[in-house]
NUTIMI-361928 format. One record per residue (C-alpha): x, y, z. Coordinates in steps of 0.05 Angstrom, whole numbers, plus 32768, in hexadecimal, padded with zeros to 4 digits. Layout:
N
XYZ ...
# end
This chain:
193
7C0D81D18568 7BE18201858E 7C00824485A1 7BF2826885E2 7BE982AC85BF 7BA182B185D9 7BB38299861F 7BC582CD8652 7C0E82C48661 7C3E82E68691 7C8882F08693 7CB582F786CF 7CF8831A86CC 7D2082FD8707 7D56831F872F 7D7483108772 7D45833C879C 7D0A834B876F 7CDC832E873A 7CBE83588702 7C7B833F86E8 7C62834E86A2 7C258336867B 7C2183268631 7BEF835E862B 7C29838E8636 7C1A839F867E 7C5683A286AD 7C45839B86F6 7C6A83B68732 7CA8838F8748 7C9F835B877E 7CD0834387B2 7CF28302879F 7CDA82DF87DE 7C9E82B687F5 7C7382F587FE 7C84830E87B9 7C7682C9879B 7C3282C787BD 7C20830C87A3 7C3382F8875C 7C0A82B88761 7BCD82E08777 7BD48310873D 7BDE82D8870A 7B9F82B58723 7B7682F58721 7B8D830286DA 7B7F82BA86C5 7BC682AE86AF 7BD7826686A3 7C1D82698686 7C5A828D86A1 7C9E82978682 7CDD82A086AB 7D2382AE8692 7D55827C86B0 7D8082A386E1 7D9D826C870C 7D8682658754 7D6182A88759 7D26828E8731 7D208248874E 7CF282598788 7CC08281875F 7CC1824B8729 7CB18216875E 7C798241877B 7C5A824B8736 7C5D82018725 7C4081EE8768 7C07821E875C 7BF781FC871A 7C14822D86E8 7C37821786A9 7C7D823286B0 7CAB823B8675 7CF482478686 7D18826D8650 7D6282728644 7D7D82B98643 7D9282B185FA 7D4882A485E7 7D3282E58609 7D6C830D85EB 7D5D82F485A4 7D12830185AC 7D22834885C3 7D4B83528584 7D1383358558 7CE283658579 7D13839E856D 7D0E83AE85B6 7D4983D985C9 7D3583EF860E 7D4683BE8644 7D2983C3868A 7D10838D86B8 7CC6839F86AD 7CD083A18661 7CF3835D8664 7CBA8340868D 7C8883558657 7CB7833C8620 7CBC82F88642 7C7082F58648 7C67830585FE 7C9C82D285E9 7C7B829B8612 7C3582AD85F8 7C4B829E85B1 7C6A825B85C0 7C48821985B1 7C2981F285E9 7C5F81CA860D 7C578182861E 7C94817F8649 7C8D816E8692 7CAE818986CF 7CD5815B86FC 7CEC817C873D 7D2D8153873A 7D44817C86FE 7D4981BF8723 7D8981B2874A 7DA6818B870F 7D9881C586E0 7DBF81F3870D 7DFA81C38712 7DFA81B986C7 7DFC820486BE 7E38820686EC 7E5B81D086C4 7E4D81F68683 7E6B823586A3 7EA9820D86B7 7EB081F6866F 7EA9823E8657 7EE082528688 7F0D821C866A 7F0182388625 7F13827E863D 7F528265865E 7F668241861E 7F5D828185F7 7F8782A5862B 7FBD82708626 7FC5828185DC 7FD782C985EE 800E82B98620 805782AD8610 807282B28657 807E826B8672 8064827D86B7 80228298869C 801A825D866E 8027822C86A7 7FF4824F86D5 7FC08250869D 7FCB8207868E 7FC281F686D8 7F80821D86D9 7F6881F9869A 7F7981B586B9 7F5781C786FB 7F1781E186DA 7F1481A686A9 7F1C817586E3 7EE68197870C 7EB5819886D1 7EC2814E86C2 7EB9813A870B 7E7981628713 7E5C814786D2 7E6D80FF86E6 7E4C8109872A 7E0E8129870A 7E0980F186D8 7E0E80BC870F 7DD780E08736 7DA980E186F9 7DB8809886EA 7DA580868732 7D5D8094871E 7D44805786F9 7D0E807E86D3 7D4280AE86B7 7D77807986A9 7D48804D8681 7D54804E8635 7D218072860B 7CEE804685E6 
# end
């Protein structure tokens, strides 16, 4: 597999109000507003710098608009899970953690990754966010179960059990609805060859 180490790559550290842009060359650029104007400014810089691949750390809804703008502009976008970035930081023995440093770190991580053959389907964006919510509900259930182990008082145990049942029910209902929505698309529901 071909690596993108020689390709100019960029990384974007996403937060609610701003986007930090870093290049695999080590250059961190001024923060940009996380809005349409900021996205346009980032796209212009990426084109001028001949960047073709951009890494973004998955941060829920705050990164969806810039991700869509990058894809629409023809950039290859690699969405990284926070654990990937954290582990790469440790491997690089990078102790300092600021948004500009993270943006450069993301760019360097993405530059060393093999070419990706995956495709982007715009239907997956909202589903990804809902799946994250379901995963968080399941994590909440696990925390409540651990809490239940600590309580002896019947009232606290009863309240905790109710919360576990409620969270479990919500996660199951949401997952069933999500699965039904995915199955409604014939191309996604078809068995793999």
